[in-house]
C-alpha positions as CSV (number, residue, x, y, z in Angstrom):
1,M,65.0,52.1,55.6
2,A,62.4,54.6,54.8
3,S,63.3,58.3,54.3
4,S,62.7,60.7,57.1
5,S,59.4,61.8,55.7
6,K,57.8,58.4,55.3
7,A,57.5,55.3,57.4
8,V,57.8,51.9,55.8
9,M,55.6,49.0,56.4
10,D,57.2,45.8,57.8
11,D,56.4,42.4,56.5
12,V,53.6,41.7,59.1
13,G,51.8,45.1,58.5
14,G,53.2,47.0,61.4
15,R,54.8,50.4,61.0
16,E,58.6,50.5,60.9
17,G,58.8,53.7,62.9
18,A,59.5,57.3,62.0
19,S,63.2,56.9,61.2
20,L,64.7,60.4,61.1
21,P,68.3,61.3,60.4
22,S,70.6,61.5,63.3
23,A,72.2,64.9,64.1
24,S,75.5,63.2,63.4
25,S,74.3,61.5,60.1
26,T,72.0,62.3,57.1
27,D,71.3,58.7,55.9
28,A,68.8,57.8,58.7
29,R,70.7,54.8,59.7
30,K,74.1,55.7,61.3
31,R,74.1,56.6,65.0
32,R,76.7,57.9,67.3
33,V,77.2,55.0,69.8
34,S,78.9,55.2,73.1
35,Y,79.8,51.8,74.8
36,L,80.6,51.9,78.4
37,Y,82.6,48.9,79.5
38,E,84.5,48.2,82.7
39,P,87.1,45.6,82.0
40,S,87.2,44.2,85.6
41,I,83.4,43.5,85.5
42,G,84.1,39.9,84.6
43,D,86.1,39.2,87.5
44,F,83.2,39.5,90.0
45,H,81.7,36.2,91.1
46,Y,78.4,35.6,92.9
47,G,79.6,32.2,94.4
48,K,79.8,28.7,93.2
49,G,76.7,27.4,91.5
50,H,75.1,30.9,91.3
51,P,73.5,31.4,87.8
52,M,74.4,35.0,87.6
53,K,77.8,35.3,86.0
54,P,79.2,38.8,85.3
55,H,81.8,36.9,83.2
56,R,79.3,36.9,80.4
57,I,79.8,40.6,79.9
58,R,83.5,40.2,79.3
59,M,82.7,37.3,76.9
60,A,80.2,39.7,75.0
61,H,82.9,42.4,74.8
62,N,85.4,39.9,73.6
63,L,83.2,39.2,70.7
64,V,82.5,42.9,70.1
65,V,86.2,43.5,69.8
66,H,87.0,40.5,67.6
67,Y,84.3,41.4,65.2
68,G,85.9,44.9,65.0
69,L,82.9,46.8,66.4
70,H,85.0,48.8,68.7
71,R,86.4,50.7,65.7
72,V,83.1,52.1,64.9
73,M,81.9,53.5,68.2
74,E,83.3,55.3,71.3
75,I,84.3,52.8,74.0
76,C,84.9,54.3,77.4
77,P,85.3,53.0,80.9
78,P,82.6,54.2,83.2
79,F,83.2,56.1,86.3
80,P,82.4,54.2,89.6
81,A,79.2,55.6,91.1
82,T,79.7,56.8,94.6
83,A,77.4,56.0,97.6
84,D,75.9,59.6,97.3
85,H,75.1,58.9,93.6
86,I,73.5,55.5,94.4
87,C,71.5,57.2,97.3
88,R,69.7,59.4,94.8
89,F,67.3,56.3,94.7
90,H,68.3,53.9,97.4
91,S,68.0,54.5,101.1
92,E,71.2,55.6,103.0
93,E,70.8,52.8,105.6
94,Y,70.7,50.1,102.8
95,I,73.6,51.5,100.9
96,K,75.7,52.1,104.1
97,F,75.3,48.4,104.9
98,L,75.7,47.2,101.4
99,S,79.0,49.0,101.1
100,S,80.4,47.7,104.4
101,V,79.3,44.2,105.0
102,T,81.9,41.5,104.3
103,P,81.7,38.1,102.8
104,T,83.4,36.6,105.8
105,A,80.8,38.2,108.2
106,A,78.0,37.2,106.1
107,E,79.2,33.6,105.5
108,A,79.2,33.1,109.3
109,Y,75.5,33.8,109.2
110,Y,74.8,31.8,106.0
111,S,76.5,28.6,107.3
112,N,74.8,28.7,110.8
113,P,71.5,26.8,110.9
114,S,70.6,28.8,114.0
115,P,72.3,32.1,113.6
116,P,72.1,34.6,116.5
117,S,69.9,37.6,116.4
118,N,72.3,40.6,116.2
119,A,72.6,43.6,114.1
120,L,74.4,41.8,111.3
121,S,71.7,38.9,111.0
122,R,68.9,41.5,111.3
123,N,70.3,43.6,108.5
124,L,71.0,40.7,106.2
125,K,67.5,39.7,106.5
126,R,66.1,43.3,106.3
127,F,68.0,44.1,103.2
128,K,67.5,40.6,101.7
129,L,71.2,39.9,101.3
130,M,70.8,36.2,101.3
131,D,69.9,33.2,99.0
132,D,69.6,34.8,95.5
133,C,71.4,38.0,96.6
134,P,74.5,36.7,98.5
135,V,77.3,39.0,99.9
136,F,80.3,38.3,97.7
137,D,83.9,39.7,97.4
138,G,83.8,43.1,95.8
139,L,80.0,43.3,96.0
140,F,79.9,47.1,96.2
141,E,82.6,47.7,93.7
142,F,80.5,45.6,91.4
143,C,77.4,47.8,92.0
144,Q,79.4,51.0,91.5
145,A,80.6,49.8,88.0
146,S,77.0,48.8,86.9
147,A,75.4,52.0,88.3
148,G,78.2,54.1,87.1
149,G,77.9,52.7,83.5
150,S,74.1,53.5,83.4
151,I,74.5,57.0,84.9
152,G,77.4,57.6,82.5
153,A,75.3,56.4,79.6
154,A,72.5,58.8,80.6
155,L,75.0,61.7,80.6
156,K,76.1,60.9,77.2
157,I,72.5,61.3,76.0
158,N,72.0,64.3,78.1
159,H,74.9,66.2,76.8
160,G,74.2,65.2,73.1
161,H,77.5,63.2,72.9
162,A,75.7,60.0,71.7
163,D,72.5,58.9,70.0
164,I,72.7,55.4,71.6
165,A,74.6,54.6,74.8
166,I,75.2,51.0,75.8
167,N,76.0,49.5,79.2
168,W,75.7,45.7,79.2
169,A,76.7,45.7,82.8
170,G,73.4,47.4,83.6
171,G,69.8,46.5,83.4
172,L,69.5,45.1,87.1
173,H,65.8,45.8,87.2
174,H,64.6,44.0,90.4
175,A,66.5,46.0,93.1
176,K,64.3,48.0,95.3
177,K,64.8,51.3,97.2
178,Q,65.6,49.5,100.5
179,N,66.7,46.0,99.5
180,A,68.3,43.6,97.0
181,S,66.1,41.4,95.0
182,G,66.5,38.8,92.2
183,F,70.3,38.9,91.7
184,C,70.1,42.7,91.8
185,Y,71.5,45.0,94.4
186,V,71.5,48.6,93.0
187,N,68.9,49.6,90.4
188,D,71.1,51.2,87.8
189,I,68.2,51.6,85.6
190,V,66.2,53.9,88.0
191,L,69.5,55.9,88.7
192,G,70.0,56.4,84.8
193,I,66.4,57.4,84.3
194,L,66.7,59.9,87.2
195,E,69.5,61.5,85.4
196,L,67.7,61.5,82.0
197,L,64.8,63.3,83.7
198,K,67.0,66.3,84.4
199,H,67.0,67.0,80.6
200,H,64.0,65.3,79.3
201,R,60.2,65.5,79.9
202,R,59.1,62.1,79.2
203,V,61.2,58.8,79.2
204,L,60.0,55.5,77.8
205,Y,61.3,52.3,79.5
206,V,61.0,49.1,77.7
207,D,61.9,45.8,79.2
208,I,62.3,42.4,77.4
209,D,63.8,40.4,80.1
210,V,61.8,37.1,80.8
211,H,61.1,38.5,84.2
212,H,58.9,41.5,85.0
213,G,60.8,44.8,85.5
214,D,59.2,45.3,88.9
215,G,61.8,47.4,90.6
216,V,61.7,50.1,87.8
217,E,57.9,50.0,87.5
218,E,57.6,50.4,91.3
219,A,60.0,53.3,91.3
220,F,57.9,55.3,88.8
221,Y,54.4,53.9,89.4
222,T,53.0,57.3,90.4
223,T,54.4,59.5,87.8
224,N,53.6,60.1,84.0
225,R,57.1,61.3,83.3
226,V,58.3,57.7,82.9
227,M,56.2,55.1,81.0
228,T,57.2,51.5,81.8
229,V,56.4,48.8,79.3
230,S,57.4,45.2,80.4
231,F,57.1,42.1,78.1
232,H,57.6,39.1,80.5
233,K,56.5,35.7,81.6
234,Y,53.7,36.1,84.1
235,D,52.7,33.4,86.6
236,T,52.4,33.9,90.4
237,E,54.8,31.0,90.8
238,F,57.3,32.7,88.4
239,F,59.7,35.2,89.9
240,P,58.8,38.0,90.7
241,G,55.1,37.0,90.5
242,S,54.1,40.5,89.5
243,G,53.3,42.4,86.2
244,N,49.7,41.4,85.4
245,V,47.9,43.3,82.6
246,G,45.7,44.9,85.3
247,D,48.8,46.6,87.1
248,I,48.6,50.1,85.4
249,G,50.1,52.7,87.7
250,F,48.6,54.9,90.3
251,G,47.7,58.7,90.8
252,E,49.5,60.7,88.1
253,G,51.0,57.5,86.8
254,K,47.7,55.7,86.3
255,Y,47.8,54.1,82.8
256,Y,51.5,54.8,82.4
257,A,52.6,51.3,83.5
258,L,52.0,48.8,80.8
259,N,52.4,45.1,81.5
260,V,52.5,42.4,78.8
261,P,52.1,39.0,80.5
262,L,53.2,36.1,78.4
263,N,53.3,32.4,78.5
264,D,56.0,29.8,78.0
265,G,57.5,29.1,74.5
266,I,56.8,32.4,72.8
267,D,58.7,32.5,69.5
268,D,60.0,35.3,67.2
269,D,56.8,35.7,65.2
270,S,54.5,35.9,68.1
271,F,56.7,38.2,70.1
272,R,57.0,40.6,67.1
273,S,53.3,40.4,66.6
274,I,52.6,42.0,70.1
275,F,55.8,44.0,70.5
276,R,55.5,46.1,67.5
277,P,51.9,47.3,67.6
278,I,52.1,48.2,71.3
279,I,55.4,50.1,70.8
280,Q,54.0,51.9,67.7
281,K,50.9,53.0,69.7
282,V,53.1,54.0,72.8
283,M,55.3,56.2,70.4
284,E,52.2,57.8,68.9
285,V,50.5,58.5,72.1
286,Y,53.3,59.2,74.6
287,Q,56.1,60.6,72.2
288,P,59.1,60.1,74.6
289,D,62.0,62.2,74.5
290,V,64.3,59.3,75.2
291,V,64.1,55.5,75.4
292,V,65.7,53.1,77.9
293,L,65.7,49.4,76.8
294,Q,66.5,46.8,79.2
295,S,67.6,44.0,76.9
296,G,67.7,41.0,79.3
297,A,68.9,37.8,77.4
298,D,67.1,35.3,79.5
299,S,64.1,35.6,77.1
300,L,66.4,33.7,74.6
301,T,65.7,30.1,73.8
302,S,67.5,27.5,75.9
303,D,68.3,29.9,78.7
304,R,69.0,28.1,82.0
305,I,66.1,29.9,83.8
306,G,64.1,31.5,81.1
307,V,61.1,29.9,79.4
308,F,60.9,31.8,76.1
309,N,61.9,30.5,72.6
310,L,63.4,33.7,71.0
311,T,66.4,33.5,68.6
312,L,68.8,36.3,68.4
313,N,66.8,37.7,65.5
314,G,63.6,37.8,67.5
315,H,65.2,39.4,70.6
316,A,67.2,42.0,68.6
317,D,64.2,42.9,66.5
318,C,63.1,44.9,69.5
319,L,66.2,47.0,69.5
320,R,66.0,47.3,65.7
321,Y,62.4,48.6,65.9
322,L,63.0,51.0,68.7
323,R,66.1,52.3,66.9
324,S,64.1,53.0,63.8
325,F,62.2,55.9,65.6
326,N,65.6,57.7,66.0
327,I,64.9,58.8,69.5
328,P,68.0,59.0,71.8
329,M,68.3,55.6,73.5
330,M,70.1,53.8,76.4
331,V,70.5,50.1,75.9
332,L,71.3,48.0,79.0
333,G,71.7,44.3,79.8
334,G,69.9,42.4,82.4
335,G,69.2,38.6,82.9
336,G,70.7,35.8,80.8
337,Y,72.2,32.7,82.2
338,T,73.5,30.7,79.4
339,M,76.6,32.6,79.0
340,R,77.5,31.8,75.4
341,N,74.1,32.9,74.2
342,V,74.1,36.0,76.3
343,A,77.5,37.0,74.7
344,R,76.2,36.2,71.2
345,C,73.1,38.3,71.8
346,W,74.7,41.4,73.3
347,C,77.4,41.4,70.6
348,Y,74.8,41.1,67.9
349,E,72.7,44.0,69.4
350,T,75.8,46.1,69.7
351,A,76.2,45.5,65.9
352,I,72.5,46.6,65.3
353,A,73.2,49.8,67.3
354,V,76.0,50.7,65.1
355,D,74.3,49.3,61.9
356,V,76.9,46.7,61.0
357,E,76.0,43.3,59.5
358,L,78.0,40.5,61.2
359,D,79.3,37.2,59.7
360,N,77.5,34.1,61.2
361,D,80.9,32.3,61.5
362,L,82.2,33.6,64.9
363,P,85.8,35.1,64.8
364,Y,88.4,33.3,66.8
365,N,88.5,34.7,70.3
366,E,89.6,33.9,73.8
367,Y,86.3,32.1,74.6
368,Y,86.0,30.3,71.3
369,E,85.5,26.8,72.8
370,Y,82.4,28.0,74.6
371,F,80.6,28.4,71.3
372,G,81.1,24.9,70.0
373,P,80.0,22.6,68.4
374,D,78.9,25.0,65.6
375,Y,80.9,28.2,66.3
376,K,78.1,30.3,64.9
377,L,76.7,33.6,66.0
378,H,73.0,32.7,65.5
379,I,71.2,30.1,67.6
380,Q,68.2,27.9,66.6
381,P,64.9,27.8,68.5
382,A,64.2,24.9,70.7
383,T,61.5,22.3,70.0
384,M,58.9,23.5,72.5
385,R,55.3,24.3,72.6
386,N,54.3,28.0,72.1
387,K,51.6,28.5,74.8
388,N,50.8,31.9,73.5
389,S,47.8,31.4,71.1
390,R,46.9,34.2,68.6
391,K,43.6,34.7,70.4
392,H,45.5,35.2,73.8
393,L,47.9,37.7,72.3
394,E,45.1,39.6,70.5
395,K,43.2,39.8,73.8
396,I,46.3,41.3,75.6
397,R,47.0,43.7,72.7
398,N,43.4,45.0,72.7
399,Q,43.5,45.5,76.6
400,L,46.7,47.5,76.3
401,M,45.5,49.5,73.3
402,A,42.4,50.4,75.5
403,Q,44.6,51.3,78.2
404,L,46.7,53.6,76.0
405,S,43.5,55.3,74.8
406,E,42.9,56.5,78.4
407,I,46.0,58.6,78.7
408,E,46.5,62.1,77.7
409,H,47.9,62.4,74.1
410,V,51.5,63.5,74.5
411,P,50.9,64.3,78.4
412,S,52.0,67.8,79.3
413,V,54.4,67.7,82.3
414,Q,55.6,70.4,84.5
415,F,59.3,70.8,83.7
416,Q,61.5,72.8,85.9
417,E,65.3,73.1,86.2
418,G,66.4,70.1,88.1
419,P,69.4,69.5,90.2
420,P,72.8,69.8,88.4
421,D,74.2,66.9,86.5
422,I,76.2,64.4,88.3
423,E,80.0,65.2,88.1
424,M,82.2,62.3,87.7
425,E,85.9,61.6,87.6
426,A,86.3,59.3,84.7
427,P,88.9,56.6,84.9
428,E,92.2,56.9,83.0
429,K,91.9,56.2,79.3
430,E,92.4,52.7,78.3
431,D,93.8,51.2,75.0
432,E,91.2,51.3,72.2
433,A,89.6,47.9,73.2
434,T,89.9,48.3,76.9
435,E,90.6,44.6,77.1
436,H,94.1,44.6,78.7
437,R,93.7,46.4,82.1
438,A,95.5,44.5,84.9
439,Q,92.9,42.2,86.3
440,S,91.8,42.0,89.9
441,K,92.0,39.0,91.9
442,L,88.4,38.5,92.8
443,W,87.8,35.5,90.6
444,S,90.2,32.7,89.9
445,G,88.0,31.2,87.1
446,E,87.8,27.8,88.6
447,F,84.0,27.8,89.1
448,Y,82.7,28.6,85.5
449,D,81.4,25.9,83.2
450,S,80.7,26.4,79.5
451,D,77.2,27.7,80.0
């Protein structure tokens, strides 16, 4: 790593980033990392056959613990966000319904081919609590844990208690102000960013999920205090069908939404060739005070839903590069539907946050059989065509560089004393690994396969 006064050049000619020493360290590498983890998160279950499995977060945490990473960072259970906290972004009507609807009532609607038109059916349709976003047992508690983790991570950054704050249960970037969308009910990212804006003038949001970060972009589309940069598969037939390069923001937010539309099969080298130059230019022009990374793992190779071909190294290079700028950072989860690879990815990226090299041989753990037949940390790329030609990537990069040239260099923003920080009641302290809390009875385990 370069010294604080000099950036080093990476092996493809991009700048490594101005890696300055942390306030907690003088070697320009170590960071104070807070890791927010709710042990019951893995008990929640969207329903039989649903691709979103919160159990993947428990699997990732289990690897974190068995690699010993919990010994080199602060692990803390998040507070559960209240309805009032969540309504800082979402509408009160939506959250009131979300917190009160029951699976039994919703199932009566789902199972009826010609449901009656009543308040329940109208609200399920209105708030889009069906199909990809079903009502399940403990739904609102799940949302409280996810949102509480991201708000708590923001507070760790705001108060100077951490350089990097991680919430793998967060990153639910599709949720809208008045409805659920794409497996996401409450937009923990927007709530976390709103908290960060109380103490920071400019927030950079970077999204590497295979799907466009539409909910976050929409929330900040008209402001220059948040720049959103989303690298994703773009096709009008691929959910959510948004995020073309011409979607650039509006009003004061014009040019502050950057979209990087990609095609199937992008590999590590191709992704790096467009990610690093764009982020380098963003850092130079925008100079954010804090970074939020949505690290959705459905951009990994062999994902059940995703169409990219990134290995752990290619995916984690994004975090490694952002970390090199030594700007306070929140790191969140997101998509990811091959559970064993999601667990591998988020464990590996936790290690990058704390600057620890992991052995490729996985330690024995409670989910060891999921990782066969090789029982290795790293995964190999699939044999698939990369539909992102060098010419295509250069064209996108040039368009985005031109867009960045349109914005004010280090935009001045009116910064006034905002509302007070959210006050939370933290849960009681757990043991050091927070792995042995009495489990809830929401999930029996019977529906999960090895994916």
